[in-house]
C-alpha positions as a LaTeX table, in Angstrom:
\begin{tabular}{lrrr}
\hline
Residue & $x$ (\AA) & $y$ (\AA) & $z$ (\AA) \\
\hline
Met1 & $-7.54$ & $-4.82$ & 9.83 \\
Gly2 & $-7.75$ & $-3.26$ & 6.42 \\
Thr3 & $-4.65$ & $-2.89$ & 4.33 \\
Asp4 & $-5.19$ & 0.84 & 4.16 \\
Asp5 & $-5.26$ & 1.06 & 7.97 \\
Lys6 & $-2.07$ & $-0.96$ & 8.23 \\
Ile7 & $-0.33$ & 1.33 & 5.73 \\
Asp8 & $-1.57$ & 4.50 & 7.46 \\
Asn9 & $-0.40$ & 3.28 & 10.85 \\
Lys10 & 3.01 & 2.30 & 9.54 \\
Val11 & 3.42 & 5.68 & 7.78 \\
Glu12 & 2.49 & 7.42 & 11.05 \\
Glu13 & 5.01 & 5.33 & 12.94 \\
Leu14 & 7.77 & 6.04 & 10.43 \\
Gly15 & 6.90 & 9.72 & 10.42 \\
Gly16 & 7.17 & 9.73 & 14.18 \\
Lys17 & 10.59 & 8.11 & 14.01 \\
Ala18 & 11.73 & 10.68 & 11.50 \\
Lys19 & 10.45 & 13.56 & 13.71 \\
Glu20 & 12.23 & 12.04 & 16.71 \\
Lys21 & 15.54 & 11.73 & 14.88 \\
Val22 & 15.35 & 15.27 & 13.43 \\
Gly23 & 14.48 & 16.60 & 16.88 \\
Glu24 & 17.47 & 14.80 & 18.36 \\
Ala25 & 19.81 & 16.07 & 15.61 \\
Thr26 & 18.65 & 19.69 & 15.90 \\
Gly27 & 18.21 & 19.77 & 19.65 \\
Asp28 & 14.46 & 20.43 & 19.23 \\
Glu29 & 13.02 & 18.64 & 22.27 \\
Glu30 & 9.46 & 19.49 & 21.31 \\
Leu31 & 9.82 & 17.85 & 17.86 \\
Glu32 & 11.52 & 14.84 & 19.43 \\
Thr33 & 8.72 & 14.45 & 21.90 \\
Gln34 & 6.11 & 14.88 & 19.23 \\
Gly35 & 7.80 & 12.10 & 17.21 \\
Lys36 & 7.74 & 9.77 & 20.19 \\
Leu37 & 4.02 & 10.53 & 20.77 \\
Asp38 & 3.24 & 9.82 & 17.08 \\
Gln39 & 5.01 & 6.47 & 17.39 \\
Ser40 & 3.13 & 5.57 & 20.59 \\
Lys41 & $-0.20$ & 6.50 & 19.06 \\
Ser42 & 0.53 & 4.41 & 15.96 \\
Asn43 & 1.62 & 1.44 & 18.04 \\
Leu44 & $-1.59$ & 1.58 & 20.08 \\
Lys45 & $-3.68$ & 1.68 & 16.91 \\
Gln46 & $-1.79$ & $-1.29$ & 15.50 \\
Ala47 & $-2.29$ & $-3.26$ & 18.73 \\
Gly48 & $-6.00$ & $-2.50$ & 18.73 \\
Glu49 & $-6.33$ & $-3.67$ & 15.13 \\
Lys50 & $-4.50$ & $-6.87$ & 15.93 \\
Val51 & $-6.97$ & $-7.60$ & 18.71 \\
Lys52 & $-9.85$ & $-7.00$ & 16.28 \\
Asp53 & $-8.20$ & $-9.33$ & 13.76 \\
Ala54 & $-7.80$ & $-12.05$ & 16.40 \\
Phe55 & $-11.53$ & $-11.99$ & 17.20 \\
Arg56 & $-12.52$ & $-12.03$ & 13.51 \\
Arg57 & $-10.53$ & $-15.23$ & 12.91 \\
Asp58 & $-12.20$ & $-17.19$ & 15.66 \\
\hline
\end{tabular}
């Protein structure tokens, strides 16, 4: 997994966490849900890249 991809995925995850927290604080359920979706999407990307890395090392 390229370093740029790792950084992009982590930024997306942190942005999702921020959206979730702002949504919680303001009572904006849509923003909160969007933040959770961003985090899930980022986590899936990270998992996929880890699988790719595992096969490259063998």
